[in-house]
RODO-2510 file (C-alpha; in nm, 4 decimals, decimal comma):
residues 217
     n   res          X          Y          Z
     1     m    -5,9911    -6,7144    -2,9905
     2     h    -5,8145    -7,0694    -3,0303
     3     p    -5,4624    -7,0407    -2,8726
     4     t    -5,3146    -7,1811    -3,1928
     5     a    -5,4375    -6,8799    -3,3810
     6     g    -5,2920    -6,6435    -3,1264
     7     h    -4,9593    -6,8162    -3,1564
     8     g    -4,9589    -6,8047    -3,5257
     9     r    -5,0161    -6,4169    -3,5294
    10     l    -4,7468    -6,3716    -3,2822
    11     r    -4,5073    -6,5731    -3,5033
    12     i    -4,6051    -6,3716    -3,8122
    13     v    -4,5542    -6,0406    -3,6216
    14     r    -4,2237    -6,1686    -3,5010
    15     n    -4,1064    -6,2822    -3,8490
    16     l    -4,2117    -5,9482    -3,9982
    17     s    -4,0112    -5,7716    -3,7252
    18     i    -3,7025    -5,9684    -3,7941
    19     v    -3,7402    -5,8832    -4,1608
    20     l    -3,7908    -5,5261    -4,0988
    21     a    -3,4807    -5,5023    -3,8740
    22     t    -3,2768    -5,6861    -4,1162
    23     a    -3,3802    -5,4581    -4,3954
    24     i    -3,3043    -5,1386    -4,1753
    25     a    -2,9637    -5,2885    -4,0978
    26     c    -2,8847    -5,3573    -4,4685
    27     v    -2,9753    -4,9971    -4,5502
    28     a    -2,7787    -4,8567    -4,2653
    29     i    -2,4598    -5,0472    -4,3712
    30     m    -2,4747    -4,9603    -4,7259
    31     y    -2,5315    -4,5988    -4,6449
    32     f    -2,2939    -4,5293    -4,3563
    33     s    -2,0079    -4,7458    -4,5247
    34     i    -1,9753    -4,4894    -4,8156
    35     p    -1,6366    -4,3150    -4,7968
    36     m    -1,6491    -3,9432    -4,7261
    37     s    -1,3268    -3,8754    -4,9065
    38     d    -1,0615    -3,9925    -5,1431
    39     t    -0,7630    -3,8071    -5,0135
    40     q    -0,5821    -3,7265    -4,6676
    41     q    -0,5043    -3,3681    -4,7875
    42     r    -0,6287    -3,0984    -4,5683
    43     q    -0,6043    -2,8007    -4,8161
    44     f    -0,7780    -2,7712    -5,1302
    45     d    -0,8141    -2,5571    -5,4544
    46     v    -1,1742    -2,4722    -5,3950
    47     v    -1,4505    -2,5057    -5,1418
    48     l    -1,7652    -2,6362    -5,3453
    49     v    -2,1019    -2,5712    -5,2007
    50     l    -2,3807    -2,7854    -5,3332
    51     g    -2,6989    -2,5993    -5,4002
    52     n    -3,0372    -2,5833    -5,2362
    53     p    -3,3552    -2,4021    -5,3739
    54     a    -3,3861    -2,0241    -5,2760
    55     n    -3,7111    -1,9075    -5,0888
    56     s    -3,9962    -1,7861    -5,3121
    57     d    -3,8909    -1,4318    -5,2555
    58     g    -3,5396    -1,4879    -5,3763
    59     s    -3,3744    -1,4842    -5,0530
    60     i    -3,1320    -1,7498    -4,9223
    61     a    -3,3158    -2,0509    -4,7547
    62     p    -3,2020    -2,1991    -4,4217
    63     i    -3,0201    -2,5066    -4,5536
    64     a    -2,8354    -2,3169    -4,8166
    65     r    -2,7449    -2,0483    -4,5724
    66     s    -2,6100    -2,3061    -4,3446
    67     r    -2,3917    -2,4534    -4,6148
    68     v    -2,2626    -2,1211    -4,7296
    69     l    -2,1592    -2,0220    -4,3693
    70     e    -1,9863    -2,3474    -4,3226
    71     a    -1,8038    -2,2842    -4,6644
    72     i    -1,6978    -1,9266    -4,5419
    73     r    -1,5706    -2,0849    -4,2374
    74     q    -1,3512    -2,3269    -4,4059
    75     y    -1,2330    -2,0347    -4,6457
    76     r    -1,1359    -1,8070    -4,3638
    77     a    -0,9536    -2,0983    -4,2002
    78     g    -0,7370    -2,1184    -4,5050
    79     v    -0,8549    -2,4538    -4,6163
    80     a    -0,9163    -2,3175    -4,9738
    81     p    -0,8628    -1,9792    -5,1448
    82     r    -1,1949    -1,9659    -5,3184
    83     l    -1,5672    -2,0728    -5,3218
    84     l    -1,7515    -2,2327    -5,5981
    85     m    -2,1461    -2,2298    -5,5609
    86     t    -2,3481    -2,4840    -5,7744
    87     g    -2,7142    -2,5235    -5,8490
    88     g    -2,9581    -2,3710    -6,1179
    89     a    -3,3180    -2,2330    -6,1010
    90     v    -3,4891    -2,5661    -5,9940
    91     q    -3,8007    -2,5070    -5,7665
    92     n    -3,8425    -2,1233    -5,8725
    93     q    -3,6870    -1,8659    -6,0984
    94     f    -3,4090    -1,8072    -5,8764
    95     v    -3,0655    -1,9539    -5,9485
    96     e    -2,9298    -2,1054    -5,6473
    97     a    -2,5758    -2,0499    -5,7260
    98     q    -2,6258    -1,6683    -5,7752
    99     v    -2,8275    -1,6394    -5,4390
   100     m    -2,5599    -1,8282    -5,2589
   101     m    -2,2943    -1,6199    -5,4136
   102     q    -2,4630    -1,2980    -5,3353
   103     f    -2,4950    -1,4303    -4,9648
   104     a    -2,1249    -1,5133    -4,9326
   105     r    -2,0397    -1,1545    -5,0682
   106     s    -2,2768    -1,0022    -4,8062
   107     q    -2,0791    -1,1934    -4,5558
   108     g    -1,7602    -1,0265    -4,6560
   109     v    -1,6027    -1,2828    -4,8962
   110     p    -1,4482    -1,0978    -5,1896
   111     a    -1,6019    -1,1035    -5,5351
   112     s    -1,2809    -1,2329    -5,6767
   113     a    -1,2975    -1,5332    -5,4547
   114     v    -1,6417    -1,6540    -5,5373
   115     f    -1,7539    -1,8463    -5,8447
   116     a    -2,0937    -1,9579    -5,9480
   117     e    -2,2211    -2,2616    -6,1643
   118     g    -2,5784    -2,2009    -6,2578
   119     k    -2,7037    -2,4924    -6,4776
   120     a    -2,7227    -2,8005    -6,2426
   121     r    -3,0637    -2,9236    -6,1520
   122     n    -2,9713    -3,2069    -5,9268
   123     t    -2,6625    -3,3372    -5,7457
   124     v    -2,5302    -3,5325    -6,0345
   125     q    -2,5298    -3,2169    -6,2372
   126     n    -2,3872    -3,0230    -5,9483
   127     a    -2,0880    -3,2457    -6,0015
   128     y    -2,0663    -3,2505    -6,3691
   129     y    -2,0957    -2,8929    -6,4210
   130     s    -1,8766    -2,7837    -6,1210
   131     y    -1,6037    -3,0245    -6,2690
   132     q    -1,6147    -2,8409    -6,5944
   133     i    -1,5182    -2,5097    -6,4143
   134     i    -1,2557    -2,6876    -6,1909
   135     q    -1,1014    -2,8240    -6,5092
   136     a    -1,1110    -2,4878    -6,6752
   137     h    -0,9181    -2,3234    -6,3953
   138     d    -0,6616    -2,6255    -6,3777
   139     w    -0,7797    -2,7101    -6,0106
   140     t    -0,7252    -3,0613    -5,8983
   141     s    -0,8964    -3,0808    -5,5393
   142     a    -1,2365    -2,9571    -5,3758
   143     l    -1,3684    -2,9567    -5,0252
   144     v    -1,7452    -3,0273    -5,0878
   145     v    -1,9894    -2,8853    -4,8393
   146     s    -2,3396    -2,9909    -4,7978
   147     s    -2,6051    -3,0921    -4,5260
   148     p    -2,5372    -3,3931    -4,3218
   149     t    -2,7727    -3,6292    -4,4908
   150     h    -2,6636    -3,5347    -4,8502
   151     l    -2,2942    -3,5992    -4,8202
   152     r    -2,2744    -3,9763    -4,8821
   153     r    -2,4971    -3,9507    -5,2028
   154     a    -2,2601    -3,6781    -5,3226
   155     s    -1,9647    -3,9073    -5,2378
   156     l    -2,0915    -4,1673    -5,4693
   157     i    -2,1090    -3,9121    -5,7486
   158     f    -1,7682    -3,7341    -5,6936
   159     s    -1,5939    -4,0753    -5,6827
   160     h    -1,6624    -4,0942    -6,0482
   161     y    -1,4361    -3,7819    -6,1126
   162     p    -1,0526    -3,7710    -6,1330
   163     l    -1,0545    -3,5199    -5,8493
   164     a    -0,9178    -3,5111    -5,4891
   165     w    -1,2077    -3,4427    -5,2813
   166     r    -1,3359    -3,4487    -4,9088
   167     m    -1,6884    -3,4052    -4,7908
   168     q    -1,7586    -3,1332    -4,5251
   169     e    -2,0653    -3,1407    -4,3113
   170     a    -2,2611    -2,8184    -4,2743
   171     p    -2,4725    -2,8071    -3,9595
   172     w    -2,8504    -2,8361    -3,9638
   173     p    -3,0360    -2,4897    -3,9451
   174     p    -3,1145    -2,4338    -3,5632
   175     d    -3,4784    -2,4301    -3,6133
   176     y    -3,4941    -2,7756    -3,7729
   177     s    -3,6762    -3,0160    -3,5317
   178     f    -3,5534    -3,3585    -3,4334
   179     w    -3,8339    -3,5142    -3,6608
   180     k    -3,7578    -3,2994    -3,9454
   181     r    -3,3965    -3,4166    -3,9312
   182     l    -3,4991    -3,7714    -3,8792
   183     w    -3,7106    -3,7657    -4,1825
   184     y    -3,4189    -3,6448    -4,3840
   185     w    -3,1975    -3,9140    -4,2461
   186     v    -3,4606    -4,1910    -4,3277
   187     s    -3,5499    -4,0772    -4,6796
   188     e    -3,1839    -3,9886    -4,7943
   189     s    -3,0335    -4,3167    -4,6572
   190     g    -3,3025    -4,5156    -4,8409
   191     y    -3,2554    -4,3271    -5,1661
   192     t    -2,8803    -4,3369    -5,1450
   193     s    -2,8652    -4,7134    -5,0794
   194     y    -3,0933    -4,7477    -5,3905
   195     v    -2,8757    -4,5588    -5,6179
   196     r    -2,5711    -4,7254    -5,4654
   197     l    -2,7213    -5,0647    -5,5846
   198     f    -2,8910    -4,9566    -5,8984
   199     g    -2,7155    -4,6357    -6,0173
   200     f    -2,8618    -4,2868    -6,0551
   201     p    -3,1491    -4,2747    -6,3106
   202     n    -3,1115    -4,0679    -6,6281
   203     s    -2,7547    -3,9660    -6,5514
   204     d    -2,5290    -4,1417    -6,8043
   205     q    -2,4481    -3,8276    -6,9861
   206     y    -2,3414    -3,6742    -6,6737
   207     l    -2,1335    -3,9450    -6,4965
   208     p    -1,8132    -4,0730    -6,6365
   209     r    -1,8256    -4,4428    -6,6954
   210     v    -1,4714    -4,4865    -6,5644
   211     h    -1,4196    -4,4759    -6,1766
   212     f    -1,1066    -4,2754    -6,1144
   213     t    -0,9038    -4,3010    -5,7886
   214     p    -0,6546    -4,0093    -5,7595
   215     p    -0,3294    -4,0803    -5,5679
   216     k    -0,3341    -4,0381    -5,1899
   217     l    -0,1681    -3,7254    -5,0859
***
């Protein structure tokens, strides 16, 4: 092989590596620069738990279980006096919010302190239908609980609503491997960066057009 050809290939590989590294850096900046709250307050009207599909037998899945347990921990710490579960029957016939609500009750949370929203089919609708319930009860603030990689996408959505909110990370299920978590980080950061640039598809009826910023408390 002619030495010039070898140098040409090395140059191409080097240039492609630079492009790839730049793209990864841009995605990381867009993703991790998303604010995780719009308020300084530490107490809220409700802990809002974003849904995750139930198992095929109707039992609570590991991710949803982790989210609900974190919500219960916040509830028992006095962060909010009630829980609101959100999520419809997306991947099977079981309504996510109902499954999570039943699990919360099984952990000793009083039935009077747990609410459920069972229409939402994605995160945008989680916010939309939950906000209707929040408005109906004259609540003005929410601690939003979800998995680590999901929170920044949720932040983009909740920033459209006149609500004081803060994101709260639920731990990964203990049996989730490093590679499984890495896949969630990679896929979620890519998608979240995309919707930050171009908006959420097919969501005009669920996202207010005006961006609200509640006063800092």
